[in-house]
Structures are given as structure tokens and as C-alpha cells.
C-alpha positions as CSV (number, residue, x, y, z in Angstrom):
1,M,0.0,0.0,0.0
2,T,1.0,3.7,-0.3
3,Y,0.2,7.0,1.1
4,C,1.1,10.2,-0.6
5,V,-0.2,13.7,-0.1
6,G,0.2,17.0,-1.9
7,I,-0.6,20.4,-0.2
8,K,-1.0,23.7,-2.2
9,T,-1.0,27.1,-0.4
10,R,-0.6,30.6,-1.5
11,E,3.1,30.3,-0.6
12,G,3.9,27.2,-2.5
13,L,3.6,23.4,-2.3
14,V,4.3,20.6,0.1
15,M,4.7,17.0,-1.2
16,A,5.2,13.9,1.0
17,S,5.2,10.2,0.5
18,D,6.0,6.9,2.2
19,S,8.3,4.3,0.7
20,R,6.7,1.0,1.5
21,S,5.8,-1.4,-1.3
22,N,4.3,-4.7,-0.8
23,A,3.0,-7.5,-3.1
24,S,1.8,-9.5,0.0
25,Y,2.3,-9.5,3.7
26,D,5.5,-11.4,3.4
27,Q,6.9,-9.5,0.4
28,V,7.6,-6.0,1.6
29,N,10.2,-3.6,0.0
30,I,11.2,-0.1,0.1
31,C,10.6,1.9,-3.1
32,R,10.9,5.7,-3.6
33,K,7.6,7.3,-4.7
34,M,8.7,10.9,-5.1
35,H,10.3,11.8,-8.4
36,T,11.5,15.3,-9.6
37,F,11.9,16.8,-13.2
38,I,13.8,20.0,-13.0
39,D,15.0,22.6,-15.5
40,P,16.5,25.1,-13.1
41,G,15.0,28.6,-13.5
42,E,12.5,27.4,-16.1
43,R,10.3,24.6,-14.7
44,V,9.9,22.2,-11.6
45,F,7.7,19.1,-11.5
46,V,7.2,16.7,-8.6
47,L,5.5,13.5,-9.1
48,L,4.2,11.0,-6.4
49,T,3.0,7.6,-7.5
50,S,0.7,4.9,-6.1
51,G,-0.7,1.7,-7.3
52,S,1.1,-1.0,-9.4
53,L,4.7,-0.4,-9.2
54,S,5.5,-1.9,-12.5
55,C,2.9,0.4,-14.2
56,S,4.1,3.5,-12.5
57,Q,7.7,2.7,-13.3
58,S,6.8,2.4,-16.9
59,V,5.0,5.8,-16.9
60,L,8.0,7.5,-15.2
61,T,10.4,5.8,-17.7
62,L,8.5,7.3,-20.6
63,L,8.2,10.7,-18.9
64,R,11.9,10.8,-18.1
65,R,13.0,9.8,-21.6
66,D,11.0,12.5,-23.2
67,F,12.0,15.1,-20.6
68,D,15.7,14.3,-21.2
69,Q,15.2,14.7,-25.0
70,G,13.6,18.1,-24.6
71,V,10.0,17.0,-25.2
72,G,6.9,16.1,-23.1
73,L,7.0,17.8,-19.7
74,A,10.1,19.9,-21.1
75,T,7.7,21.7,-23.5
76,A,4.5,22.0,-21.4
77,G,3.1,25.4,-21.4
78,S,1.2,25.1,-18.1
79,L,0.7,22.7,-15.2
80,Y,-2.6,21.7,-16.8
81,D,-0.7,20.8,-20.0
82,A,1.9,18.9,-17.9
83,A,-1.0,16.9,-16.2
84,R,-2.4,16.1,-19.7
85,I,1.1,14.9,-20.8
86,V,1.3,12.7,-17.7
87,G,-2.2,11.4,-18.4
88,D,-1.3,10.6,-22.0
89,Q,1.7,8.4,-20.8
90,V,-0.6,6.7,-18.3
91,R,-3.0,5.8,-21.2
92,K,-0.1,4.6,-23.3
93,V,1.0,2.2,-20.5
94,S,-2.6,1.2,-20.2
95,A,-2.8,0.3,-23.8
96,M,0.3,-1.8,-23.5
97,D,-0.4,-3.6,-20.3
98,R,-4.1,-3.4,-19.1
99,Q,-5.3,-6.4,-21.2
100,A,-2.6,-8.7,-20.1
101,L,-2.9,-7.6,-16.4
102,E,-6.7,-7.9,-16.3
103,Q,-6.8,-11.3,-18.0
104,D,-4.9,-12.6,-15.1
105,A,-7.1,-10.7,-12.6
106,Y,-4.6,-7.9,-11.9
107,K,-6.2,-4.4,-11.9
108,F,-4.5,-1.6,-13.9
109,N,-4.0,0.8,-11.0
110,V,-1.8,4.0,-11.4
111,H,-2.5,7.3,-9.5
112,I,-0.2,10.1,-9.7
113,L,0.1,13.5,-7.9
114,L,1.8,16.2,-10.2
115,A,2.9,19.5,-8.6
116,G,5.2,22.2,-9.7
117,Q,5.5,25.4,-11.6
118,I,6.6,26.7,-15.0
119,R,8.2,30.1,-15.3
120,G,5.6,32.8,-15.9
121,Q,2.8,30.4,-14.7
122,P,1.3,29.9,-11.2
123,H,2.3,26.9,-9.1
124,D,-0.3,24.1,-9.0
125,L,-1.2,20.5,-8.1
126,Y,-3.0,17.8,-9.9
127,L,-4.2,14.2,-9.4
128,I,-4.1,12.0,-12.5
129,Y,-6.3,9.0,-12.4
130,P,-5.7,5.5,-14.0
131,Q,-7.8,6.7,-17.0
132,G,-5.4,9.6,-17.6
133,N,-7.8,12.4,-16.7
134,P,-6.6,15.2,-14.2
135,L,-8.1,16.7,-11.1
136,Q,-6.9,20.1,-9.9
137,A,-6.5,21.2,-6.3
138,T,-8.4,24.4,-5.5
139,E,-8.4,27.0,-2.9
140,D,-11.4,25.4,-1.3
141,S,-9.8,21.9,-1.5
142,P,-6.1,22.7,-1.3
143,F,-4.7,19.2,-0.8
144,L,-4.9,15.9,-2.7
145,Q,-4.1,12.3,-1.6
146,I,-3.5,9.0,-3.2
147,G,-3.2,5.5,-1.8
148,E,-4.4,4.8,1.8
149,C,-6.1,8.2,2.3
150,K,-8.7,7.9,5.1
151,Y,-6.4,7.9,8.2
152,G,-4.5,10.9,7.3
153,R,-7.3,13.1,6.0
154,P,-9.0,14.4,9.2
155,I,-6.0,16.4,10.3
156,L,-5.8,18.0,6.8
157,D,-9.5,18.8,6.7
158,R,-9.3,20.5,10.0
159,G,-6.0,22.4,9.6
160,V,-5.0,23.2,6.0
161,R,-6.2,26.5,4.6
162,Y,-4.9,27.8,1.2
163,D,-4.7,31.4,2.4
164,Q,-3.7,31.0,6.0
165,T,-1.4,27.9,6.2
166,T,2.4,28.6,5.9
167,L,4.6,26.2,4.1
168,E,6.3,25.3,7.4
169,D,2.9,24.3,8.9
170,A,1.9,22.6,5.7
171,A,5.0,20.4,6.1
172,R,4.1,19.7,9.7
173,Y,0.5,18.7,8.6
174,A,1.9,16.5,5.9
175,L,4.2,14.6,8.5
176,I,1.4,14.3,11.0
177,S,-1.0,13.0,8.3
178,L,1.6,10.3,7.4
179,D,2.2,9.5,11.0
180,S,-1.5,8.9,11.5
181,T,-1.6,6.7,8.5
182,M,1.4,4.6,9.5
183,R,0.0,4.1,13.0
184,S,-3.3,2.7,11.6
185,N,-2.0,0.8,8.6
186,V,1.1,-1.4,8.6
187,T,1.3,-1.4,4.9
188,V,2.3,2.3,4.9
189,G,5.8,2.9,6.2
190,P,9.1,4.8,6.2
191,P,11.3,6.2,4.9
192,I,9.2,9.4,4.4
193,D,10.2,11.7,1.7
194,L,9.3,15.4,2.2
195,L,9.7,18.2,-0.3
196,V,8.8,21.9,0.2
197,Y,8.6,24.2,-2.9
198,T,8.3,27.9,-2.5
199,R,6.3,29.8,-5.2
200,N,8.5,31.2,-8.0
201,E,11.6,29.4,-6.7
202,L,11.9,27.3,-10.0
203,G,14.3,24.9,-8.2
204,I,14.4,22.5,-5.3
205,S,16.1,23.7,-2.2
206,R,14.2,21.9,0.6
207,Q,13.9,18.2,0.4
208,R,14.5,15.5,3.0
209,R,14.2,11.8,3.7
210,F,13.2,10.7,7.1
211,T,14.0,7.1,8.2
212,D,12.1,5.4,11.1
213,K,14.9,6.3,13.5
214,D,15.2,10.0,12.4
215,P,15.3,12.0,15.8
216,D,13.4,15.0,14.3
217,L,10.6,12.7,13.0
218,L,10.5,10.8,16.3
219,A,10.3,14.1,18.2
220,I,7.5,15.5,16.0
221,N,5.5,12.2,16.4
222,A,6.0,12.1,20.2
223,H,5.1,15.8,20.6
224,W,1.9,15.4,18.5
225,E,0.8,12.4,20.5
226,Q,1.3,14.1,23.7
227,A,-0.4,17.4,22.6
228,L,-3.4,15.4,21.3
229,R,-3.8,13.6,24.6
230,R,-3.5,17.0,26.4
231,A,-6.1,18.6,24.2
232,V,-8.6,15.7,24.9
233,Q,-8.0,16.1,28.6
234,E,-8.7,19.9,28.3
235,L,-12.0,19.4,26.5
236,P,-15.2,20.2,28.4
237,P,-16.6,17.2,30.3
238,V,-19.3,15.2,28.7
239,Q,-22.7,15.9,30.2
240,F,-25.2,13.0,30.6
241,D,-28.8,13.0,31.1
242,E,-30.0,11.7,34.5
243,V,-31.5,8.3,34.3
244,E,-33.8,7.0,36.9
245,T,-32.8,3.7,38.4
246,P,-35.6,1.2,38.1
247,K,-37.1,0.3,41.5
């Protein structure tokens, strides 16, 4: 299983992903799910992937080959155009592999988060579905998730605001969201990749991988758990209706 999250604020973008890949309970591997395509000063793309590892690797290979040859994402005029280019490659891999997969009862499953900026265009965040169609993050819905989403969503719903959330706070929300997911689902696990992109930076200057023993990650997780328990204890007491005891 996988959990990846992208957050879009007025200041920029935060992208985070776990690194656990499993074909079964006894076949668990570590696999990087965050990938960057950068032309410094011109364009920056960050892709997070979930679903079938073989299919997502094929999509990334095609995208990287084109980018290195100066086509594909290297020529996209906007993030929407870039999302469509990614979707085209998803459909190409689907055309090559879907029939063979599904005749053996394997589902074609690739979800991709695409974030970044092209010089002269606004920064943006998209989700590309297995059918190749894109969904854009909005000011009202400023984060997108793929993979095992449900455990990490409540903290994002309550906390993330496009106009108000700083990039530093968005990074904390992303880490807490991943921590909540890892606590509730053993198929999501470290290392955690975190990337913070500042609007108009057109390069990557803040990126980090957290292992399960990383002292900063352990401190954040411990502080969050303690703060949550403290907050519950500070809530108003629950009031109950009086119930007459039967005689």
C-alpha cells in the first residue's frame, strides 16, 4: 500500500510520500515514490505515485525519456498541459499492459500526484487518475491524496487552509498525516520523503528523507501524540442526562 499527499498554499507546495511497497504480507520492499523533473530557473515538476509499481515505473520511464530529450514535460506550457502529458503516458502504458494484467485478474492501477511550476505560470497541484484524466487542487480543497487516504485526511481537513497555512505548517501537517496513517495501517511505512517548494523558486532547495529512526521525526510524532492527549483532557466534560434507576 501507499500514502502520498500534496498540499497547495498561497506560498507554494508541500509533497510527502511513504516508501513501503508490498505485493503481499511477506513481500515488503522499500521503493521511492517521489520523483522530480527540473530545468532550473524554467520549470519544476514533482510526481508522487501509487498503485502498481511496474505500471508506475513504466510511466515514469516514458516521462523521463521524453524530458531528457527536450519534449513532453520539457515543453508543457502550463501545469494543466503537464498533467495532460502525464495522463497521455498513463494511457499509453494502459494500452500496452492493461489487457494482459486484467486477463490474469490484476487491476491496472496507477494514481499520480503532479505538482510544480513553469516560469511565468502559477504553481499548481493535480491528481491524475488511471484513465489519464486530471483533477486540480483548488483554494477550497487545497490538498490531494493517493493511496491509503482515510487515516491521514481528518487532520488535513481541520487544519490546512490555502490562504492561511504557511509552508512550514503545511510540512508539519503532511508529516502528521503520514504518522496517523502509519499508526493505523502497517502497509504504509518509512522512509518518508518530504519536499517543500516555494512559489517562483523554480528549483528545489528543501527536500529531506526521514528514516524510522530519524530523531526529528520521532520528536514530532511524540510531541503530536502528547499534545493530542493533552487537548482531549482539556475538552469540556461530557454531560449526561440523568437516568432513573428502576425500582
